[in-house]
C-alpha positions in Angstrom: -19.5 183.4 90.0 -18.6 179.8 89.3 -19.8 178.7 92.8 -23.2 180.4 92.3 -23.6 178.8 88.9 -22.9 175.4 90.4 -25.3 176.1 93.3 -28.0 177.3 90.8 -27.5 174.1 88.7 -27.8 171.9 91.8 -30.9 173.6 92.9 -32.6 173.2 89.5 -31.6 169.6 89.3 -32.9 168.9 92.8 -36.1 170.8 92.0 -36.7 168.8 88.8 -36.0 165.5 90.5 -38.2 166.3 93.4 -41.0 167.4 91.0 -40.9 164.1 89.1 -40.9 162.1 92.3 -44.0 163.9 93.4 -45.9 163.3 90.2 -44.9 159.6 90.2 -46.1 159.1 93.8 -49.7 159.8 92.6 -49.7 157.0 90.2 -49.4 153.2 90.5 -47.8 150.8 87.9 -50.1 147.9 87.1 -49.1 145.0 84.8 -51.9 143.3 82.9 -50.6 139.9 81.8 -52.0 137.7 79.1 -52.0 134.4 80.9 -53.7 132.7 77.9 -52.0 130.4 75.4 -52.7 132.6 72.3 -51.8 136.2 71.4 -54.9 138.4 71.8 -56.0 142.0 71.5 -57.1 143.5 74.8 -59.0 146.8 75.0 -58.9 148.7 78.2 -61.2 151.6 79.2 -60.3 153.5 82.3 -62.1 156.1 84.4 -59.8 158.0 86.8 -61.2 159.6 89.9 -61.8 163.3 89.5 -61.6 163.0 85.7 -64.8 163.5 83.7 -63.4 161.7 80.6 -62.1 158.2 80.0 -59.0 156.7 78.4 -59.1 153.9 75.9 -56.1 151.6 75.2 -55.9 148.6 72.9 -53.0 146.3 72.5 -52.0 142.9 71.2 -50.4 141.0 74.0 -48.5 137.8 73.5 -48.9 134.9 76.0 -46.9 135.5 79.1 -46.3 139.2 78.3 -47.8 142.2 80.1 -49.1 145.6 79.3 -47.9 148.2 81.9 -50.3 151.0 82.7 -49.5 153.9 85.0 -52.8 154.8 86.8 -54.1 156.8 89.7 -55.4 154.9 92.7 -59.2 154.6 92.5 -59.1 154.2 88.7 -61.7 151.8 87.4 -60.4 149.5 84.6 -62.8 147.8 82.2 -61.8 145.1 79.7 -64.0 146.0 76.7 -65.2 144.3 73.5 -65.4 146.3 70.2 -69.1 147.2 70.8 -68.2 148.8 74.2 -65.2 150.6 72.7 -67.4 152.0 69.9 -70.0 153.1 72.4 -67.4 154.9 74.6 -65.8 156.5 71.6 -69.2 157.9 70.6 -69.5 159.7 73.9 -71.4 157.2 76.1 -70.1 155.9 79.4 -69.8 152.4 80.8 -68.7 153.3 84.3 -72.0 152.2 85.8 -71.0 148.5 85.0 -68.8 146.4 87.3 -65.2 147.2 86.5 -62.7 144.4 85.7 -60.3 145.9 88.3 -60.1 148.9 90.6 -56.6 150.3 91.3 -55.6 150.6 94.9 -52.7 152.8 96.3 -51.0 149.6 97.5 -51.0 147.9 94.1 -47.7 149.2 92.7 -46.1 146.7 90.3 -49.0 144.2 90.8 -49.5 141.7 88.1 -53.2 141.1 87.1 -54.0 138.1 84.9 -56.3 139.0 82.0 -57.8 135.6 81.5 -59.9 134.5 84.5 
């Protein structure tokens, strides 16, 4: 009985670990760094492949610090101003514009400077 409980516990642990590894392999960590000299609010709008909706993130980032986003490869990232954020929040799309950055599968832990 004790041996089968240990075996069951090990199988569950392995299954959960394996499941989380699979879901993590479909995303890429990207670091967006404020390379300016002043703290600044950055607004990100993202469009993931196969997703009909968008995501909007806004954050104040201090100089030299980064915002880490976990994104699917192929995701288009837009740096947006307040007018674009308001437009997207009202249901419109901006995905026909040129994106600031498009995530690649090989970009894991890549640092992208926000001021160019």
